[in-house]
VEXRO-871004 format. One line per field, with one value per residue (C-alpha): z, y, x; residue number from 1. Coordinates in Angstrom, 2 decimals. Example, Ala and Ser with C-alpha at 12.3 -4.5 7.8 and 13.67 -1.06 7.14 Angstrom:
<tibas>
pz: c(7.80_7.14)
py: c(-4.50_-1.06)
px: c(12.30_13.67)
num: c(1_2)
</tibas>
This chain:
<tibas>
pz: c(37.51_38.85_38.02_39.42_37.10_39.15_36.35_32.95_30.09_26.46_26.11_24.42_27.89_28.86_25.46_25.11_28.71_28.72_25.53_27.44_30.17_32.86_35.19_35.29_37.61_37.03_39.95_39.01_41.91_45.22_47.77_48.93_52.06_50.07_47.67_50.56_52.11_49.08_47.44_48.94_46.47_43.44_41.77_39.80_39.69_36.75_37.67_36.52_39.36_41.20_44.28_46.03_46.52_49.79_52.45_54.07_50.73_49.68_52.98_52.63_49.06_50.27_46.91_44.60_42.01_39.89_39.64_36.12_35.77_32.47_31.98_33.02_36.54_39.51_42.36_43.68_44.45_47.49_45.36_48.17_49.93_46.68_45.85_49.37_49.02_45.65_43.67_40.08_38.85_35.24_33.46_29.86_29.08_25.56_24.91_25.22_24.57_21.09_22.39_25.05_22.56_20.15_23.02_24.05_20.52_20.07_23.27_22.44_18.96_20.29_23.06_21.13_18.10_20.18_18.11_20.66_21.62_18.00_17.04_19.90_19.02_15.39_16.44_18.59_15.72_16.71_13.97_15.43_13.57_15.20_18.68_17.71_16.21_17.05_18.28_16.28_17.64_14.95_16.51_20.12_22.58_24.31_27.62_28.67_32.21_31.95_28.87_29.06_26.69_26.85_26.68_23.69_21.74_22.45_21.37_18.09_17.25_18.35_16.49_13.35_14.05_13.91_17.68_19.49_22.05_25.22_28.25_31.79_33.23_36.29_34.03_32.00_28.28_26.82_24.01_20.58_17.17_18.54_21.75_23.70_27.38_29.55_33.23_34.99_35.24_31.47_30.82_33.00_31.13_27.62_27.54_26.19_26.54_29.50_29.44_32.22_31.55_34.99_37.52_40.86_43.61_46.83_44.78_42.01_44.27_43.75_41.53_39.76_42.54_43.06_43.22_40.16_38.12_39.29_38.15_34.57_32.63_29.97_30.13_29.02_28.05_30.44_29.67_32.16_31.03_33.89_37.32_38.86_42.09_40.20_40.21_43.06_41.56_43.69_42.31_38.74_39.06_40.48_37.55_35.02_36.53_36.50_32.89_33.77_32.50_29.15_29.04_30.48_28.96_31.76_31.25_34.94_38.04_41.62_42.73_41.01_42.98_43.26_40.84_38.31_37.84_38.90_40.93_44.71_45.58_44.47_45.30_43.85_42.12_40.30_39.43_37.84_35.74_34.51_33.58_32.20_28.44_29.12_30.19_28.44_30.72_29.71_32.00_32.24_28.70_27.11_27.12_26.09_22.40_20.59_19.59_23.00_24.75_22.62_22.68_26.47_26.88_24.35_26.02_29.37_27.90_26.09_29.25_31.39_28.80_28.35_32.08_33.14_30.15_29.46)
py: c(91.30_92.62_90.53_90.73_89.73_88.64_87.61_88.99_87.13_87.73_91.12_89.51_88.56_92.19_93.32_90.69_90.74_94.53_94.25_91.96_94.61_92.92_95.30_94.42_95.38_94.32_93.75_92.02_93.25_93.07_90.47_87.57_89.50_92.62_90.65_88.86_92.20_93.22_89.97_90.23_93.05_90.75_88.29_86.52_86.13_85.18_83.66_81.74_80.69_83.80_83.62_80.49_80.45_78.57_78.14_81.49_83.30_81.63_82.25_85.97_85.94_86.17_87.18_85.08_83.19_81.80_81.22_81.02_79.47_80.32_76.90_73.34_72.73_73.67_72.62_76.19_76.27_74.57_72.77_71.11_74.46_76.23_73.59_73.73_77.50_77.10_78.78_77.60_76.46_77.07_76.11_75.86_72.66_72.75_75.85_74.39_70.67_70.95_72.93_70.28_67.44_69.02_69.70_66.03_64.87_67.54_66.60_62.91_63.48_65.70_63.26_60.01_61.35_63.27_66.36_68.98_67.13_66.54_70.15_71.51_69.16_70.26_73.92_73.17_71.52_67.91_65.60_62.31_60.02_56.59_58.15_60.07_57.19_57.76_55.64_55.72_56.38_54.07_50.81_51.99_51.31_54.58_54.47_57.56_58.04_60.26_60.55_63.93_66.82_66.58_62.81_62.56_65.26_63.53_60.15_61.62_62.89_59.79_57.42_59.28_58.27_54.60_54.16_51.80_54.08_52.71_54.59_54.25_56.53_56.47_56.91_53.91_53.41_56.14_54.16_55.80_55.51_56.81_54.83_51.80_51.86_49.29_48.56_50.14_46.67_46.17_49.59_48.76_45.50_46.96_50.57_51.61_55.29_56.69_60.12_61.81_63.78_64.03_66.74_67.01_65.50_63.59_60.38_61.48_63.10_61.09_58.65_57.92_56.66_53.85_50.99_52.29_52.47_49.00_47.63_48.75_45.62_47.41_50.07_53.19_56.86_59.14_62.37_64.75_67.78_67.46_68.58_68.25_66.74_63.84_62.46_61.62_63.12_61.10_57.84_59.14_60.10_56.68_55.02_57.22_56.34_52.63_52.75_51.67_55.07_55.49_59.22_61.83_64.82_67.13_70.31_70.43_69.84_68.88_71.92_74.61_77.42_77.12_80.06_78.08_81.21_79.69_76.97_77.18_74.38_73.34_69.90_67.07_65.42_68.64_69.13_65.67_66.39_69.67_68.17_64.77_64.08_61.72_64.56_67.47_70.15_73.05_75.78_74.73_75.93_72.90_74.73_78.08_78.89_82.00_80.16_78.66_82.03_83.21_79.91_79.59_83.08_82.52_79.29_81.11_83.97_81.60_79.61_82.72_84.22_80.92_80.67_84.25_86.17_85.68)
px: c(82.88_86.16_89.23_92.77_95.64_98.65_101.05_101.97_100.35_99.44_97.68_94.67_93.41_93.07_91.82_89.10_87.86_87.63_85.58_83.20_82.81_84.89_86.75_90.45_93.28_96.89_99.26_102.50_104.63_102.74_103.76_101.61_100.56_99.72_97.54_95.83_94.91_92.85_91.71_88.22_87.54_87.68_85.33_88.06_91.81_94.05_97.42_100.45_102.76_104.00_101.76_100.42_96.66_96.64_93.97_94.75_94.54_91.30_89.54_90.31_88.92_85.35_83.87_86.03_84.00_86.84_90.59_92.00_95.46_97.14_98.74_98.06_99.40_97.22_99.50_99.92_96.18_94.64_92.07_90.02_89.57_88.68_86.09_84.65_84.27_82.55_85.34_85.46_88.88_89.88_93.11_94.29_96.24_94.80_96.89_100.38_99.93_101.43_104.39_105.08_104.77_107.24_109.65_109.55_110.35_113.01_114.84_114.75_116.14_118.92_119.85_119.60_121.48_124.05_123.27_124.27_127.46_128.52_127.78_129.86_132.72_132.79_132.71_135.76_137.63_136.82_135.49_134.21_131.84_131.81_131.74_128.61_126.65_122.97_120.08_116.82_113.36_111.95_110.84_111.11_108.30_107.47_105.63_103.71_102.45_99.40_97.20_95.58_96.21_100.01_100.19_97.86_99.70_103.01_101.68_100.47_103.97_105.84_103.53_104.59_108.19_107.26_107.20_104.88_103.24_101.67_100.42_99.16_96.48_94.23_91.18_89.96_89.27_91.49_93.16_93.04_94.69_98.00_98.49_97.28_96.40_98.20_98.67_101.63_103.16_102.90_104.38_107.38_107.87_107.73_108.95_112.34_111.45_109.51_107.84_105.83_102.64_101.06_100.21_102.00_99.84_100.39_100.22_102.59_105.23_108.45_106.54_109.80_112.06_114.55_112.03_110.14_113.33_114.38_111.02_111.67_112.62_114.67_117.33_115.47_115.53_113.64_111.78_110.18_108.20_105.69_106.92_110.38_109.10_107.51_111.06_113.44_116.58_118.97_117.54_117.60_121.27_122.14_120.33_122.14_125.50_124.62_123.36_119.83_118.67_120.45_119.81_117.46_115.64_114.63_112.64_111.76_113.85_113.12_115.09_113.02_111.39_107.62_107.35_109.48_111.61_114.93_116.62_116.58_119.02_122.49_123.91_125.97_123.01_122.14_125.82_125.89_122.78_124.21_127.58_126.59_126.59_123.68_121.39_119.68_118.27_116.01_114.57_110.90_110.11_108.43_105.12_106.61_106.45_105.35_102.20_101.42_101.59_98.69_96.78_97.02_95.57_92.81_91.68_91.45_89.42_87.07_86.41_85.80_83.45_81.56_80.97_80.34_78.97_75.27)
num: c(1_2_3_4_5_6_7_8_9_10_11_12_13_14_15_16_17_18_19_20_21_22_23_24_25_26_27_28_29_30_31_32_33_34_35_36_37_38_39_40_41_42_43_44_45_46_47_48_49_50_51_52_53_54_55_56_57_58_59_60_61_62_63_64_65_66_67_68_69_70_71_72_73_74_75_76_77_78_79_80_81_82_83_84_85_86_87_88_89_90_91_92_93_94_95_96_97_98_99_100_101_102_103_104_105_106_107_108_109_110_111_112_113_114_115_116_117_118_119_120_121_122_123_124_125_126_127_128_129_130_131_132_133_134_135_136_137_138_139_140_141_142_143_144_145_146_147_148_149_150_151_152_153_154_155_156_157_158_159_160_161_162_163_164_165_166_167_168_169_170_171_172_173_174_175_176_177_178_179_180_181_182_183_184_185_186_187_188_189_190_191_192_193_194_195_196_197_198_199_200_201_202_203_204_205_206_207_208_209_210_211_212_213_214_215_216_217_218_219_220_221_222_223_224_225_226_227_228_229_230_231_232_233_234_235_236_237_238_239_240_241_242_243_244_245_246_247_248_249_250_251_252_253_254_255_256_257_258_259_260_261_262_263_264_265_266_267_268_269_270_271_272_273_274_275_276_277_278_279_280_281_282_283_284_285_286_287_288_289_290_291_292_293_294_295_296_297_298_299_300_301_302_303_304_305_306_307_308_309_310)
</tibas>
């Protein structure tokens, strides 16, 4: 099988697939149109986020048997068209679930204990204690939306901090030793911390908007390591200003480019997020650790080999 690699990943992908007699070609620079012009020559493609695999792309990929996404999100692939064409879709959420979970906990601890603010103050010669009094995770009810790989890994960590962890998911009967499944209504009534662990779909676009935030019974901390467009930023900013959202930990932003490589929009809402002491922002790195880079690649290789090597 001939495979096209469109994004740089851990070298074990190349090493291990070559050892299994796959033919590999790397192309990290060609444009969308250039890739479209040659994609019919390949049986498989391995991607991250650089190029969208839309209907036009997939219809030109006449011999494509699989698409392997090194990561979890599949929103840059036209999934209905791929499925209709019989193209197998592979991703690797198992590879960075632990990285995401640790990032969630890390951001919450930094925000709730004002660690970054206090550290910067001391470095600038300011010594404030009462003003930097923290808020403990112990005893908080954490509500997760989505209980797949990322949600479960996050629940495992937070349960160790003495949190009560509840979650809502579209699939039934997912409760385990770390978290209890509840209705969305129950989650809104109980949660003091809200964390998203969902893909970006037509249903989840702007899931967190003004009415959703208003439905939350308690003032709450908000965490998003999922996708920026799961959240209507304007409503989040209004809630932060009003105190309904006590603080926000954002690894993803509505204004990211589709490749996740940078921001594509600047406006007053973004300016507020970047300047507010109530907000921590990181550049879409929750799933990016030294360990996850290797694990993501290994999961992809294992799934390709299991499916296509006799």
